[in-house]
C-alpha positions in Angstrom: 0.0 0.0 0.0 2.9 2.4 0.8 4.5 1.6 -2.5 1.3 2.3 -4.4 0.9 5.7 -2.6 4.5 6.7 -3.5 4.4 5.6 -7.2 4.6 8.6 -9.5 2.0 7.1 -12.0 -0.5 6.1 -9.3 -3.1 8.7 -8.1 -5.0 7.5 -5.0 -8.5 8.9 -4.3 -9.3 7.6 -0.8 -12.6 8.2 1.0 -14.1 8.6 -2.5 -16.6 6.8 -4.8 -17.5 6.7 -8.4 -20.9 8.3 -9.0 -21.1 8.5 -12.8 -19.6 6.5 -15.6 -20.0 6.8 -19.4 -18.1 6.6 -22.6 -16.5 3.9 -24.7 -13.6 1.6 -24.2 -10.3 3.5 -24.2 -12.2 6.8 -23.5 -14.3 6.5 -20.4 -15.5 9.5 -18.5 -15.6 9.0 -14.7 -17.0 11.3 -12.1 -15.7 10.8 -8.6 -17.2 12.1 -5.4 -14.5 12.8 -2.9 -16.1 13.0 0.6 -15.0 15.6 3.1 -12.6 14.3 5.8 -12.6 17.8 7.4 -8.9 17.4 7.4 -6.4 19.1 5.0 -4.6 16.1 3.4 -1.6 18.2 2.4 -1.1 19.5 6.0 -1.9 16.4 8.1 1.2 14.4 9.2 -0.7 11.6 10.9 0.8 12.3 14.3 -2.5 11.3 16.0 -2.3 14.1 18.6 -5.8 15.3 17.7 -7.2 11.8 18.5 -6.0 12.1 22.1 -7.9 15.4 22.8 -11.3 14.3 21.5 -13.8 13.7 24.3 -16.2 11.6 22.2 -15.9 7.8 22.4 -17.7 5.3 20.1 -17.1 1.6 19.3 -14.1 1.0 17.2 -15.3 0.0 13.7 -12.0 -1.6 12.5 -11.8 -3.7 15.7 -15.4 -4.9 15.1 -16.7 -3.0 18.1 -14.1 -4.2 20.5 -12.5 -1.1 22.1 -13.2 2.5 21.4 -12.3 5.2 18.9 -12.8 9.0 19.0 -14.9 11.2 16.7 -11.6 12.1 15.1 -9.5 9.0 14.3 -7.1 7.3 12.0 -9.0 4.3 10.5 -6.3 1.7 11.4 -2.6 1.7 12.2 -1.4 0.8 8.6 -3.9 3.2 6.9 -2.7 4.7 3.6 -2.6 7.6 3.5 -2.1 8.0 7.3 -4.5 10.9 7.6 -7.1 11.5 10.3 -10.9 11.6 9.7 -13.7 13.3 11.5 -17.0 11.4 11.9 -19.5 14.3 11.8 -22.4 12.1 12.9 -20.9 12.0 16.4 -18.7 15.1 16.5 -19.9 17.8 18.9 -17.6 20.5 17.4 -15.8 21.2 20.6 -12.8 22.2 18.4 -10.3 20.6 20.8 -8.6 18.9 17.8 -8.4 22.2 15.9 -6.7 23.9 18.9 -4.1 21.2 19.4 -3.2 20.4 15.7 0.4 21.6 15.2 0.0 21.9 11.4 -3.5 23.6 11.4 -4.9 20.7 9.3 -8.4 20.7 10.8 -11.0 22.2 8.5 -14.4 21.8 9.9 -16.1 23.7 7.0 -14.6 21.4 4.3 -17.1 20.4 1.6 -17.4 17.6 -0.9 -15.3 17.6 -4.0 -16.3 16.3 -7.5 -13.5 15.2 -9.9 -13.9 14.3 -13.6 -11.4 11.9 -15.1 -10.8 10.3 -18.5 -9.6 6.7 -18.3 -9.0 3.9 -20.8 -9.8 0.9 -18.7 -11.3 0.0 -15.3 -10.4 -2.7 -12.8 -13.1 -3.4 -10.1 -12.0 -4.8 -6.8 -14.9 -4.2 -4.4 -13.7 -6.7 -1.7 -16.3 -8.4 0.5 -18.4 -8.0 3.6 -19.0 -10.3 6.5 -22.3 -12.2 6.6 -24.8 -9.9 8.5 -25.2 -12.2 11.4 -26.3 -9.4 13.7 -29.5 -9.2 11.6 -30.1 -12.9 11.7 -29.2 -13.5 15.4 -28.0 -16.9 14.6 -26.5 -18.8 17.5 -27.5 -15.9 19.8 -24.9 -13.6 18.4 -25.6 -10.1 19.7 -27.5 -11.6 22.6 -24.8 -13.6 24.5 -21.6 -11.5 24.9 -19.4 -14.6 24.7 -20.5 -15.5 21.2 -18.1 -13.8 18.8 -17.0 -14.1 15.2 -13.6 -15.2 13.7 -12.9 -11.6 12.7 -13.4 -10.4 16.2 -11.1 -13.2 17.5 -8.5 -12.2 15.0 -8.5 -8.6 16.2 -8.0 -9.9 19.8 -5.1 -12.2 18.7 -3.4 -9.3 16.9 -0.5 -7.7 18.8 -1.7 -4.3 17.8 -5.4 -5.1 18.4 -7.7 -3.8 21.1 -6.5 -6.4 23.7 -2.8 -6.4 22.8 -3.0 -10.0 21.7 -4.8 -11.4 24.7 -8.0 -13.3 24.3 -10.6 -13.1 27.1 -14.4 -13.5 27.6 -16.3 -10.4 26.9 -18.7 -11.0 29.9 -16.1 -11.2 32.7 -12.7 -10.6 31.2 -11.4 -14.1 32.1 -9.2 -16.2 29.8 -11.4 -19.0 28.3 -10.5 -22.6 29.1 -12.7 -24.1 26.4 -13.5 -22.7 22.9 -16.1 -24.0 20.4 -15.8 -22.9 16.8 -18.9 -23.3 14.5 -18.3 -23.4 10.8 -20.4 -22.4 7.8 -22.4 -19.8 9.6 -24.3 -18.1 6.8 -22.8 -20.4 4.1 -24.1 -23.6 2.5 -27.5 -23.0 3.9 -30.9 -22.2 2.4 -31.5 -19.8 5.2 -28.3 -17.9 4.4 -26.1 -18.3 1.3 -26.1 -21.5 -0.7 -22.4 -21.2 -1.7 -19.3 -22.1 0.2 -17.2 -19.1 1.3 -14.0 -20.9 0.7 -11.7 -19.5 3.4 -13.6 -20.1 6.6 -12.2 -23.6 7.3 -8.6 -22.4 7.0 -9.3 -19.2 9.1 -10.7 -21.4 11.9 -7.6 -23.7 11.7 -5.3 -20.7 11.8 -6.9 -19.0 14.8 -7.2 -22.3 16.6 -3.5 -23.0 16.3 -2.7 -19.4 17.4 -4.9 -20.0 20.5 -3.0 -23.2 21.2 0.3 -21.5 20.9 -0.7 -18.7 23.2 -2.6 -20.9 25.7 -1.3 -24.5 25.4 -3.9 -25.8 28.0 -6.9 -24.5 26.2 -9.5 -27.0 24.8 -10.7 -26.2 21.3 -13.5 -28.0 19.4 -14.4 -27.2 15.8 -17.9 -28.2 14.6 -17.9 -28.5 10.8 -20.0 -29.8 7.8 -17.0 -30.6 5.6 -13.5 -29.5 6.3 -12.6 -28.0 3.0 -8.8 -27.4 2.9 -8.4 -27.4 -0.8 -5.5 -25.0 -1.5 -1.8 -25.8 -1.6 -0.4 -26.9 1.7 -3.7 -26.6 3.6 -4.3 -30.3 4.0 -1.0 -30.5 5.8 -2.1 -27.5 7.9 -5.2 -29.4 8.8 -3.3 -32.5 9.9 -1.0 -30.2 12.0 -4.0 -28.8 13.8 -5.2 -32.4 14.6 -1.8 -33.3 16.0 -1.9 -30.1 18.2 -4.9 -31.6 20.0 -7.6 -29.5 18.3 -10.8 -31.7 18.2 -12.9 -31.9 15.0 -16.6 -32.9 15.2 -18.5 -33.4 11.9 -21.9 -32.1 12.7 -24.1 -29.0 13.1 -24.8 -27.2 16.3 -28.5 -27.1 16.9 -28.9 -25.1 20.1 -27.0 -22.6 22.2 -28.0 -21.6 25.7 -26.3 -19.6 28.4 -26.1 -21.4 31.8 -25.8 -18.5 34.3 -25.3 -20.9 37.2 -21.9 -22.0 35.9 -21.3 -19.0 33.7 -20.8 -21.1 30.6 -22.5 -21.6 27.2 -24.2 -24.9 26.6 -24.0 -26.4 23.1 -26.1 -29.2 21.7 -24.9 -30.8 18.5 -25.2 -34.0 16.4 -22.2 -35.9 15.2 -22.8 -37.4 11.8 -19.8 -39.8 12.1 -20.9 -41.4 15.4 -24.6 -40.7 15.1 -24.7 -39.3 18.6 -26.0 -36.1 20.3 -23.2 -34.1 21.9 -23.7 -31.6 24.8 -20.8 -29.3 25.6 -20.2 -26.5 28.1 -17.8 -23.9 26.7 -16.5 -20.5 27.8 -16.3 -18.9 24.3 -18.1 -19.6 21.0 -16.5 -18.4 17.8 -18.6 -18.3 14.6 -17.0 -18.7 11.2 -19.2 -16.3 9.2 -19.3 -16.4 5.4 -18.5 -13.8 2.8 -21.2 -11.7 1.1 -20.9 -9.1 -1.7 -19.6 -5.7 -0.6 -22.2 -3.1 0.2 -20.8 -0.9 -2.5 -20.9 -3.7 -5.1 -24.6 -3.0 -5.9 -23.8 0.6 -6.5 -20.9 -0.2 -8.8 -23.1 -2.6 -10.8 -25.7 0.1 -11.3 -23.2 2.9 -12.1 -21.0 0.9 -14.5 -23.9 -1.1 -16.0 -22.3 -4.5 -15.6 -24.0 -7.9 -14.8 -24.2 -9.7 -11.5 -24.9 -13.3 -10.5 -27.7 -14.8 -8.4 -25.7 -14.1 -5.2 -25.0 -10.5 -5.9 -21.4 -10.8 -6.9 -20.2 -9.2 -10.2 -20.5 -11.6 -13.1 -17.7 -12.5 -15.5 -18.2 -13.3 -19.2 -17.1 -16.9 -18.7 -15.8 -18.5 -15.4 -13.1 -20.6 -17.2 -12.2 -18.8 -20.4 -12.7 -15.1 -19.5 -12.8 -15.0 -15.7 -11.7 -11.3 -15.5 -13.7 -9.9 -18.3 -17.2 -8.3 -18.0 -19.9 -7.7 -20.6 -18.2 -4.3 -21.2 -14.9 -4.2 -23.1 -12.4 -2.3 -20.9 -14.0 -3.2 -17.6 -12.3 -6.0 -15.6 -13.0 -7.6 -12.2 -10.8 -9.3 -9.7 -10.6 -10.5 -6.1 -13.8 -11.1 -4.1 -15.8 -8.9 -6.5 -16.6 -12.1 -8.4 -17.0 -14.3 -5.3 -15.3 -15.6 -2.2 -11.5 -16.1 -2.6 -8.5 -16.5 -0.4 -5.4 -14.2 -0.6 -3.3 -16.2 -3.2 -6.4 -16.6 -5.5 -7.2 -12.8 -5.1 -3.6 -11.9 -6.0 -3.6 -14.1 -9.1 -6.9 -12.6 -10.4 -5.6 -9.1 -9.7 -2.5 -9.8 -11.8 -4.7 -11.2 -14.6 -7.0 -8.2 -14.6 -4.0 -5.9 -14.7 -2.6 -7.8 -17.6 -5.9 -7.6 -19.5 -6.1 -3.8 -18.9 -2.5 -3.3 -20.1 -3.1 -5.3 -23.3 -6.0 -3.0 -24.1 -4.2 0.2 -23.3 -1.0 -0.8 -25.1 -2.7 -0.4 -28.5 -3.5 2.8 -30.4 -6.7 1.3 -31.9 -9.3 -1.3 -30.8 -10.0 -4.2 -33.2 -13.7 -5.0 -33.3 -15.3 -8.0 -34.9 -17.6 -7.1 -37.7 -20.0 -9.9 -37.1 -22.5 -7.8 -35.0 -26.2 -7.1 -35.3 -27.9 -4.3 -37.2 -31.5 -3.0 -36.8 -34.0 -2.3 -39.5 -35.6 0.9 -38.3 -38.6 0.5 -40.5 -39.5 -2.8 -38.9 -38.6 -2.1 -35.2 -41.6 -1.5 -33.0 -39.7 -0.7 -29.7 -40.9 -3.7 -27.7 -37.7 -3.7 -25.5 -37.4 -7.5 -25.8 -33.9 -7.3 -27.3 -32.8 -4.8 -24.7 -33.9 -7.0 -21.8 -32.3 -10.2 -23.2 -28.9 -8.7 -24.3 -26.2 -10.1 -21.9 -23.8 -7.3 -22.9 -26.1 -4.3 -22.6 -25.3 -3.5 -26.2 -28.8 -2.7 -27.4 -31.1 0.0 -26.1 -34.3 1.6 -27.1 -33.8 5.3 -28.0 -36.1 8.3 -27.6 -37.7 7.5 -31.0 -38.7 4.1 -29.7 -36.2 2.3 -32.0 -33.5 -0.1 -30.9 -29.9 1.2 -31.2 -26.8 -1.1 -31.1 -23.5 -0.2 -29.5 -21.0 -1.7 -31.9 -18.2 -1.9 -29.3 -20.3 -3.8 -26.8 -22.0 -6.1 -29.3 -20.4 -9.6 -29.4 -22.7 -11.0 -32.2 -24.2 -13.7 -30.1 -27.5 -13.5 -31.9 -29.8 -13.6 -28.9 -31.6 -10.4 -29.9 -32.0 -11.7 -33.5 -33.9 -14.8 -32.4 -36.0 -12.9 -29.9 -37.3 -10.1 -32.2 -41.0 -10.6 -33.0 -40.8 -8.2 -35.9 -37.6 -9.8 -37.4 -36.1 -6.3 -37.4 -32.7 -7.4 -36.3 -30.2 -9.2 -38.5 -26.6 -10.5 -37.8 -24.2 -9.1 -40.4 -22.7 -11.7 -42.7 -25.3 -14.1 -41.5 -28.5 -12.4 -42.6 -31.6 -14.5 -43.3 -31.5 -13.7 -47.0 -27.8 -14.8 -47.1 -28.6 -18.1 -45.5 -31.4 -18.7 -48.1 -29.1 -17.8 -51.0 -26.4 -20.1 -49.6 -28.9 -23.0 -49.5 -30.0 -22.2 -53.1 -26.3 -22.2 -54.1 -25.7 -25.5 -52.6 -28.7 -26.9 -54.5 -27.6 -25.4 -57.8 -25.6 -28.5 -58.5 -27.1 -31.4 -60.4 -29.7 -33.0 -58.1 -32.5 -35.3 -59.1 -35.1 -33.4 -57.1 -33.5 -30.0 -57.0 -36.6 -27.9 -57.6 -38.7 -29.8 -55.1 -35.9 -29.4 -52.5 -35.8 -25.6 -53.0 -39.5 -25.3 -52.8 -39.6 -27.3 -49.5 -36.9 -25.1 -48.0 -38.8 -21.9 -49.0 -42.0 -23.4 -47.5 -40.2 -24.2 -44.2 -38.8 -20.6 -44.1 -42.2 -19.1 -44.6 -43.5 -21.2 -41.7 -40.6 -19.9 -39.5 -41.5 -16.3 -40.4 -45.1 -16.9 -39.5 -44.1 -18.3 -36.1 -41.7 -15.4 -35.4 -44.2 -13.2 -33.4 -44.8 -16.0 -31.0 -41.1 -16.7 -30.1 -40.1 -16.1 -26.5 
């Protein structure tokens, strides 16, 4: 991140979002909304003195609500750029930060800024969000304080985290002696998301081993559906966790209850391997929550006009052959924008997207396939059917209620041709008349029943034309 911020050919717009996008590949017009930080970025040195003088305390967002932050804060220790930010929703404008700032960087009257850019290509990396377990209240999360998520456990285990690397129960501050981890929370379920989030198993194994290293006597049990350690070296990592004494139980946890008499959480689960019911008292429950599309992904999809899949992630042209390309030439996607991924997979997709963008921008001209559709304006009746069915958003109905084709977006797939009830759309070089003439040309050789064959072909074609208005 530091290298990117210092590169002479990289311009970072942090705390900003794209609000308008138009143009053609190689010449896109982008409008960026730069939100006010209420801090002068050129003056702020990131010393953090202002954060020590603020009287307002709110839950720390980066630490998942564990610990506190001020109304003026630096988002996280490794933030790039290292510049403070004021949360106006909680700021009382006491101006303590303004008084103590040695560089006079506080600007409480700062307003939004709008920036227009011309770009040749776009790479989308929206990241991901945690499964909204607070809304679902699964496994009493948000009700019992000692039920936490893997991300919250990671922040506790971090040496620069809110607890300095120490793990304790939220309810009484004591070090837990038993920990239960529950996998696939929000994943592989009809109540949540049907897909596997890919990384949860390895995250649980990693955090369990870190706990074992820090507290050798701690008892850790992982409840799982299937332990999916599919990436390179992860199967060995799983076996290492087993050797460390971490217990694995294949089964779902059905019920969680807090036993106030012994100050523990009682779990009831079923083991699919032994066909037994298991009851366990634990000090801490850790939920491995799944990945869902970033909150900003929906806005990006709408602004840039690209497709999404059934789960809300951005959709690629082809998962195997064109995994980084979208239905718009010049717009590429990578990382968890397309679905759950681990770090190595995210890095490889990012390199692939960068390669695609560099190939496009390295040429002075764009080569376009000529086999695309054309619209007969005299026949088009503006029914919008072609517009709705086009996977590449290449055809739209204009103000005159006539379909228009974007030649750069059109890939010549022919979906609109077959769907048009008025037969107003043709595929260049594969027009209906051309096909008929080719058939006649084939039949121009010496055939015993040549005339009868041509007549039958013409009759079939007339029947197809008669059925055209009823095509779906």
